C-alpha positions in Angstrom: 76.3 87.2 93.8 77.1 90.1 96.3 79.5 92.4 95.2 81.6 94.2 98.1 82.9 97.8 97.3 86.7 98.0 99.1 87.7 101.7 100.1 90.5 102.9 98.2 93.9 102.2 100.5 95.1 105.5 101.7 98.0 105.8 99.3 95.5 105.7 96.5 93.2 108.5 98.0 96.3 110.5 98.6 98.0 110.5 95.2 94.6 110.9 93.4 93.5 113.7 95.1 97.3 115.2 94.1 96.5 114.4 90.5 92.9 115.9 90.4 93.6 119.3 93.2 97.3 119.3 93.0 97.4 120.0 96.8 96.3 118.9 100.0 93.4 120.6 102.1 93.6 120.8 105.9 90.1 119.0 105.6 91.4 116.5 103.0 94.5 115.8 105.2 92.5 115.6 109.0 90.0 112.9 106.9 93.0 111.0 106.2 94.7 111.7 109.4 90.7 110.0 111.0 90.9 107.2 107.9 94.4 106.0 109.6 93.7 106.0 113.1 90.2 104.2 112.1 92.5 101.3 110.8 95.3 101.8 113.5 94.0 103.2 116.7 96.6 101.4 119.0 99.0 104.2 117.1 96.8 107.7 118.1 98.9 108.0 121.4 102.0 108.5 119.1 100.7 110.9 116.6 102.5 114.1 116.5 104.9 113.3 119.2 109.0 112.9 118.5 108.5 108.9 118.8 109.2 108.7 114.6 112.0 110.7 114.8 113.4 108.5 118.1 113.4 105.8 116.4 114.6 107.1 113.2 117.4 107.6 115.4 117.5 104.5 116.7 117.9 102.6 113.3 120.4 104.5 112.1 122.3 104.3 115.6 122.0 100.8 114.5 123.1 100.8 111.2 126.1 103.0 112.0 127.4 100.4 114.4 126.6 97.2 112.0 128.5 99.4 109.8 131.4 100.3 112.0 131.7 96.4 113.1 131.7 95.0 109.3 134.4 97.4 108.6 136.2 96.7 111.0 136.0 92.9 109.9 137.1 93.8 106.4 133.6 93.0 105.8 131.8 95.0 103.1 128.7 97.1 104.4 126.5 98.8 101.5 123.7 101.1 103.2 120.4 102.5 101.5 118.9 104.9 103.8 119.7 103.0 106.9 119.3 100.1 105.4 121.4 97.4 104.9 
């Protein structure tokens, strides 16, 4: 039987690096970014743009509207980090 060695997940690798070195170097972050982009090349055009910020704003606006509409109907809404 052949054993398959899978690479560490990015999250686990970051955690282990933080525990071992207690810091993230530019070289290490570049390696992580490259690994991420290898897994998700379709997201390359969105790196270092305001796309994430714009999507967070849209999510916040949607949450605000849902909260307003539900409150006007007398239905309580509990939001947690722009979720419900």
